C-alpha positions as CSV (number, residue, x, y, z in Angstrom):
1,M,135.0,128.2,102.0
2,E,131.3,128.1,102.0
3,S,129.7,131.4,102.7
4,L,128.4,131.7,106.3
5,N,125.3,133.7,105.3
6,Q,122.4,132.0,107.0
7,D,122.6,133.9,110.3
8,A,123.2,137.6,110.9
9,L,125.8,137.0,113.5
10,F,127.8,134.7,111.3
11,L,127.4,137.0,108.3
12,W,128.9,139.9,110.4
13,L,131.8,137.7,111.5
14,V,132.8,136.7,107.9
15,S,131.7,139.6,105.7
16,D,131.5,142.7,107.8
17,H,134.8,143.9,109.3
18,S,133.2,146.3,111.8
19,P,134.4,145.7,115.4
20,R,131.0,145.4,117.0
21,F,127.7,143.7,116.4
22,E,124.5,144.0,118.4
23,R,121.7,141.5,118.4
24,Q,118.7,141.4,120.7
25,G,120.5,143.2,123.5
26,Q,123.7,141.2,123.2
27,V,126.7,143.2,122.1
28,F,129.6,141.3,120.5
29,E,133.1,142.6,120.2
30,R,135.3,141.1,117.6
31,Y,138.8,139.9,118.4
32,Q,141.5,138.2,116.4
33,E,142.6,134.6,117.3
34,S,146.1,135.8,118.0
35,A,144.8,138.4,120.5
36,T,142.5,136.5,122.8
37,P,141.3,138.7,125.7
38,A,143.2,137.9,128.9
39,G,141.7,136.2,131.9
40,V,138.7,134.7,130.1
41,S,137.3,131.3,129.4
42,R,137.1,130.1,125.8
43,L,134.5,128.0,124.0
44,R,135.5,127.0,120.5
45,I,132.7,125.7,118.3
46,I,133.6,123.7,115.2
47,Y,131.0,122.7,112.7
48,Q,130.7,121.5,109.1
49,D,127.3,122.5,107.8
50,T,125.9,126.1,108.1
51,L,122.6,124.4,109.2
52,A,124.3,124.2,112.6
53,Q,124.3,128.0,112.9
54,A,120.7,128.1,114.2
55,A,121.6,125.8,117.1
56,I,124.8,127.7,117.8
57,S,122.9,131.0,117.7
58,A,120.4,129.7,120.2
59,L,123.1,128.6,122.5
60,I,124.8,132.0,122.4
61,A,121.4,133.8,122.8
62,A,120.8,131.9,126.0
63,L,124.0,133.3,127.6
64,P,123.8,136.3,129.8
65,S,125.0,139.3,127.8
66,S,127.4,140.3,130.6
67,D,129.2,136.9,130.1
68,V,130.1,137.4,126.5
69,I,133.4,139.3,126.3
70,G,134.1,138.8,122.6
71,I,133.9,136.5,119.6
72,A,136.4,135.4,117.0
73,H,136.2,133.8,113.6
74,I,138.8,131.0,113.4
75,E,140.0,130.2,109.9
76,R,141.8,127.1,108.7
77,Q,142.3,125.5,105.2
78,V,140.5,122.2,105.8
79,G,136.9,123.0,105.0
80,L,135.2,123.2,108.4
81,H,133.9,126.4,110.2
82,C,134.8,127.6,113.6
83,I,134.0,130.4,116.0
84,E,135.4,131.1,119.5
85,L,133.6,132.8,122.4
86,A,135.5,134.6,125.1
87,L,133.4,134.3,128.2
88,V,133.3,135.4,131.8
89,N,131.5,132.2,132.7
90,M,131.1,129.0,130.7
91,P,127.7,127.7,129.8
92,S,126.5,125.1,132.4
93,Q,127.1,121.4,131.8
94,A,123.4,121.1,131.2
95,Q,123.5,123.8,128.5
96,L,126.4,122.1,126.8
97,A,124.8,118.7,127.1
98,A,121.6,119.9,125.6
99,F,123.3,121.2,122.5
100,P,122.7,118.7,119.5
101,Q,126.2,117.2,119.6
102,S,126.0,115.8,116.1
103,L,125.9,119.3,114.6
104,A,129.1,120.7,116.1
105,E,132.1,120.0,118.3
106,L,132.1,122.2,121.5
107,H,135.5,122.5,123.1
108,V,136.1,124.3,126.3
109,L,139.7,125.4,126.2
110,H,141.4,125.0,129.6
111,V,145.0,125.0,128.6
112,D,147.4,127.0,126.4
113,L,147.1,125.4,123.0
114,P,150.0,124.5,120.8
115,R,150.6,127.0,118.1
116,L,149.7,125.9,114.6
117,N,151.9,128.5,112.9
118,H,155.0,127.4,114.8
119,P,156.8,124.0,114.0
120,G,155.5,121.2,116.1
121,L,155.1,117.4,116.3
122,L,152.1,115.3,115.8
123,V,152.3,111.6,116.8
124,M,149.3,109.6,115.6
125,D,148.0,106.1,116.4
126,M,147.2,104.2,113.2
127,D,144.3,101.8,113.6
128,S,140.9,103.6,114.0
129,T,142.7,106.9,114.1
130,A,144.8,107.4,110.9
131,I,142.8,104.6,109.2
132,Q,139.3,103.4,109.6
133,I,140.1,99.8,110.5
134,E,142.0,97.6,113.0
135,C,144.5,96.0,110.7
136,I,145.0,92.8,112.8
137,D,141.2,92.3,112.8
138,E,141.1,92.6,109.0
139,L,144.1,90.2,108.6
140,A,142.3,87.8,110.9
141,A,139.1,88.0,108.9
142,M,141.1,87.2,105.8
143,A,142.8,84.3,107.5
144,G,139.4,82.9,108.8
145,V,140.0,83.6,112.5
146,G,138.3,87.0,112.7
147,E,135.9,86.5,115.6
148,R,138.6,85.1,117.9
149,V,141.0,88.0,117.2
150,A,138.3,90.7,117.3
151,A,137.3,89.7,120.8
152,I,140.9,89.9,122.0
153,T,141.3,93.3,120.3
154,E,138.2,94.8,121.9
155,R,139.3,93.7,125.4
156,A,142.8,95.3,124.8
157,M,141.2,98.6,123.5
158,Q,139.1,98.8,126.6
159,G,142.3,98.4,128.8
160,E,141.2,95.0,130.1
161,L,144.3,93.1,128.8
162,D,148.0,93.8,128.8
163,F,148.9,95.0,125.3
164,E,151.9,92.8,124.6
165,Q,150.2,89.7,125.9
166,S,147.1,90.5,123.8
167,L,149.2,91.3,120.7
168,R,151.0,88.0,120.9
169,Q,147.7,86.1,121.5
170,R,146.2,87.7,118.4
171,V,149.2,87.2,116.1
172,A,149.4,83.6,117.1
173,Q,146.0,83.1,115.6
174,L,147.4,84.1,112.2
175,K,150.0,81.3,112.1
176,G,150.0,79.6,108.7
177,A,148.1,82.4,106.8
178,D,149.5,83.3,103.4
179,A,151.6,86.5,103.7
180,S,149.9,87.8,100.5
181,I,147.0,89.0,102.7
182,I,149.3,91.8,103.9
183,T,149.8,93.2,100.4
184,T,146.1,92.9,99.7
185,L,145.2,94.9,102.8
186,C,148.0,97.5,102.2
187,D,146.5,98.1,98.8
188,N,143.1,98.8,100.3
189,L,143.8,100.7,103.5
190,P,140.8,103.1,104.1
191,L,142.2,106.4,105.3
192,M,140.3,108.1,108.1
193,P,138.1,111.0,106.7
194,G,139.8,114.3,107.1
195,L,143.3,112.8,107.5
196,E,144.8,114.1,104.3
197,P,143.7,117.8,104.6
198,M,144.6,117.8,108.3
199,L,148.1,116.6,107.5
200,L,148.5,119.1,104.7
201,E,147.5,122.0,107.0
202,L,150.1,120.9,109.6
203,K,152.8,120.4,106.9
204,S,152.2,123.9,105.6
205,H,153.4,125.2,109.0
206,G,156.4,123.0,109.3
207,W,155.1,120.3,111.6
208,R,156.7,116.9,111.9
209,L,154.2,114.0,111.4
210,V,154.7,110.5,112.9
211,V,152.7,107.3,113.2
212,A,153.3,105.1,116.3
213,S,151.2,102.0,116.1
214,G,150.7,98.7,117.9
215,G,150.0,97.4,114.4
216,F,152.5,96.2,111.9
217,T,155.4,97.6,109.8
218,P,154.0,97.0,106.3
219,F,151.0,99.2,107.0
220,V,152.7,102.1,108.7
221,G,155.4,101.9,106.0
222,H,152.6,102.2,103.4
223,L,151.2,105.2,105.1
224,K,154.6,106.8,105.6
225,Q,155.2,106.7,101.8
226,L,151.6,107.6,100.8
227,L,151.3,110.6,103.1
228,S,155.0,111.7,103.2
229,L,155.2,111.2,107.0
230,D,158.5,111.9,108.8
231,A,158.6,108.6,110.7
232,A,156.6,105.5,111.4
233,F,156.9,102.8,114.1
234,A,155.1,99.5,114.5
235,N,155.6,95.8,115.2
236,E,157.3,93.4,112.8
237,L,155.6,90.2,111.8
238,V,157.7,87.1,111.3
239,I,157.2,85.6,107.8
240,T,158.6,82.2,106.8
241,D,158.4,80.7,103.4
242,G,155.6,83.1,102.4
243,K,153.5,82.3,105.5
244,L,152.8,84.2,108.7
245,A,154.7,82.4,111.6
246,G,152.2,83.7,114.2
247,E,155.0,85.7,115.9
248,V,156.4,89.2,116.1
249,T,160.1,90.0,116.3
250,G,162.0,92.8,117.9
251,K,160.9,95.3,120.6
252,V,157.1,95.4,120.9
253,V,155.5,98.8,120.1
254,D,153.4,99.0,123.3
255,A,151.9,101.9,125.1
256,Q,155.2,102.9,126.7
257,F,157.0,102.7,123.4
258,K,154.4,105.0,121.8
259,A,154.9,107.5,124.7
260,D,158.7,107.3,124.2
261,V,158.2,108.1,120.5
262,V,156.8,111.6,121.5
263,K,160.0,112.3,123.6
264,R,162.5,110.8,121.1
265,C,161.1,112.6,118.1
266,S,160.7,115.9,119.8
267,E,164.4,115.7,120.9
268,Q,165.5,114.6,117.4
269,W,163.8,117.5,115.7
270,D,164.2,120.1,118.5
271,I,160.5,120.5,119.0
272,P,160.0,122.9,121.9
273,K,157.8,122.2,124.9
274,G,154.2,123.1,124.3
275,Q,154.3,122.0,120.6
276,R,154.0,118.2,121.0
277,V,150.6,116.8,120.1
278,A,149.4,113.2,120.1
279,I,146.1,111.6,119.0
280,G,144.6,108.2,119.4
281,D,141.4,106.3,120.1
282,G,142.1,103.5,122.6
283,A,143.3,102.9,126.2
284,N,146.7,101.8,124.8
285,D,147.2,105.5,123.7
286,I,146.9,106.9,127.2
287,P,150.6,107.1,127.9
288,M,151.2,108.7,124.5
289,V,148.7,111.4,124.8
290,M,149.9,112.1,128.4
291,A,153.5,112.3,127.2
292,A,152.4,115.0,124.7
293,D,151.8,118.6,125.7
294,F,148.3,118.3,124.2
295,G,146.6,115.0,123.9
296,I,143.5,114.4,121.8
297,A,141.0,111.5,121.9
298,F,139.4,110.7,118.6
299,H,136.1,108.9,118.6
300,A,137.7,107.2,121.6
301,K,137.2,104.7,124.3
302,P,136.1,106.2,127.7
303,K,139.4,105.7,129.5
304,L,141.3,107.7,126.8
305,V,138.6,110.4,126.8
306,A,139.1,110.8,130.5
307,A,142.9,111.2,130.1
308,A,143.0,113.5,127.1
309,D,143.0,117.3,126.9
310,A,140.5,117.3,124.1
311,N,138.0,114.9,122.7
312,I,136.8,114.9,119.0
313,R,133.4,113.2,119.3
314,H,131.6,113.4,116.0
315,L,133.4,115.2,113.2
316,D,136.4,114.0,111.4
317,L,140.2,114.7,111.7
318,R,139.8,118.1,110.1
319,V,138.9,119.3,113.6
320,L,142.5,118.9,114.8
321,P,143.9,122.1,113.4
322,Y,141.1,124.1,115.0
323,L,142.3,122.7,118.4
324,L,145.5,124.6,117.9
325,Q,146.0,128.3,118.0
326,I,147.7,131.0,116.0
């Protein structure tokens, strides 16, 4: 991990194991992540570049010294940096809003977090969460009907259309397209930045990893194999004589289906309450993140942000392990 040596406070956290540090009248008591002081509020700050330390230090310096109970250095194996403040009172909304959001993720922790070092379950959306694209939009572009399908997709993501209806409308636009476009797209799926190190971190602690997607089975099957996932669910396209029929078959993987995946998979693998996490980006993911014990919005639409327990705004999927606790 990159040395955090650009600020005295961060240097003390990482390199000096003494229990106390004093700076400009503020006294910081070190605590371990596994021993968070009782009855305090927690602010977890996650960042990528040590250049963010100056802004973080300024935020901390603006806090009343009596509010700061302690500070912890949170370590993961994914290449980001993280500290946690135990506070009597949280910074005001104005203070948090004034922080340059592109430099770091600031997460006020209101709930008991799932434990990273205990087996758990992560259920992920696929399009714009596990991968960088919306597969149906890409298929539509390859089939020459991109604009029509993208308009329907956006309305569905904003929660303005019933998902099953919008899915069938979009798939109908693909009728007659050569099925080879599916293979072409599978071979070029762009993984979301941070996905692979995030999954490796969870796997190292015995977590089960699942994709539940309103997309299509060839793509989730490709991801399941590529990433060694435990299960994958999606819709099945009808293909006749090497052409897309413009239809899906079987039960539609809609918002409720995705929520049911959380319940079914946790029962299948005996995942205890408190250890079920879901992450997505659109309104169709709301039931899924609410069915989980801890729901995460990722670069998400406003309706999902409002429903989720945590919101990853700017950084990549490597943030997720820092939203869990040890």
